[in-house]
C-alpha positions as CSV (number, residue, x, y, z in Angstrom):
1,M,24.5,7.4,-39.8
2,P,23.3,4.0,-40.5
3,N,25.2,1.0,-39.0
4,K,23.8,-1.9,-41.1
5,K,24.7,-2.7,-44.4
6,S,21.2,-2.7,-45.9
7,A,20.6,0.6,-44.1
8,K,23.6,2.3,-45.8
9,K,22.4,0.8,-49.1
10,E,19.0,2.5,-48.6
11,L,20.5,5.9,-47.6
12,R,22.4,5.6,-51.1
13,K,19.3,4.8,-52.9
14,N,17.4,7.6,-51.1
15,L,20.1,10.2,-52.0
16,K,19.9,9.0,-55.8
17,R,16.2,9.2,-55.9
18,K,16.1,12.7,-54.2
19,T,18.6,14.1,-56.8
20,A,16.6,12.7,-59.6
21,N,13.4,13.9,-58.2
22,Q,15.0,17.5,-57.7
23,K,16.2,17.5,-61.3
24,Q,12.7,16.7,-62.5
25,M,11.0,19.3,-60.2
26,A,13.5,21.9,-61.3
27,G,12.8,21.0,-65.0
28,L,9.0,21.1,-64.5
29,R,9.1,24.5,-62.7
30,K,11.2,26.0,-65.5
31,L,8.6,24.7,-68.1
32,I,5.8,26.4,-66.1
33,K,7.6,29.6,-65.6
34,N,8.5,29.8,-69.4
35,N,4.8,28.9,-70.1
36,L,3.5,31.8,-67.9
37,G,6.1,34.1,-69.7
38,Q,4.8,33.3,-72.9
39,I,1.2,33.7,-71.9
40,K,2.2,37.2,-70.4
41,D,4.0,38.1,-73.7
42,Q,1.2,36.7,-75.7
43,D,3.6,34.7,-77.8
44,K,2.4,32.6,-80.8
45,K,4.1,29.3,-79.8
46,V,2.2,29.3,-76.4
47,K,-0.4,26.6,-77.4
48,N,2.1,24.0,-78.5
49,D,4.4,24.7,-75.5
50,F,1.3,24.6,-73.2
51,K,0.7,20.9,-74.4
52,L,4.2,19.9,-73.7
53,T,4.2,21.6,-70.0
54,V,0.8,19.8,-69.4
55,K,2.6,16.5,-70.6
56,A,5.3,17.1,-68.3
57,I,3.0,17.8,-65.4
58,D,1.0,14.5,-65.9
59,K,4.4,12.6,-66.1
60,A,5.5,14.0,-62.8
61,A,2.3,13.2,-61.2
62,K,2.4,9.7,-62.7
63,R,5.9,9.1,-61.3
64,G,4.8,10.5,-58.0
65,I,7.0,13.5,-58.0
66,I,4.0,15.8,-57.4
67,K,0.6,14.7,-56.1
68,R,-2.3,14.3,-58.5
69,N,-4.2,17.1,-57.0
70,T,-1.3,19.6,-57.4
71,A,-0.9,18.4,-61.0
72,A,-4.6,19.1,-61.5
73,R,-4.6,22.5,-59.8
74,K,-1.4,23.5,-61.9
75,K,-2.9,22.4,-65.2
76,S,-6.1,24.3,-64.2
77,Q,-4.3,27.5,-63.4
78,L,-2.3,27.5,-66.7
79,Q,-5.4,26.7,-68.8
80,R,-7.5,29.5,-67.1
81,K,-4.5,32.1,-68.1
82,L,-4.3,30.6,-71.5
83,N,-8.2,31.1,-72.0
84,A,-7.9,34.7,-70.6
85,L,-5.6,35.4,-73.4
86,K,-8.0,34.9,-76.0
């Protein structure tokens, strides 16, 4: 437990950031999972939802929630699966 006032404030800030990042990651995982399910089911809306998923991945990478290479890898994996659908 921190003793100084500034350390206590930092702890509070870190907890807020952690919960915000966890919510972002949960939403991102949900988007990716839904997109993979649509690809598997050969849904018609898959292209539009793919664009939204890529946009969310890019935003997460920009905000530092996931790393750039991780974002690139996830986008590449989704794109490969989408291309295999055709």
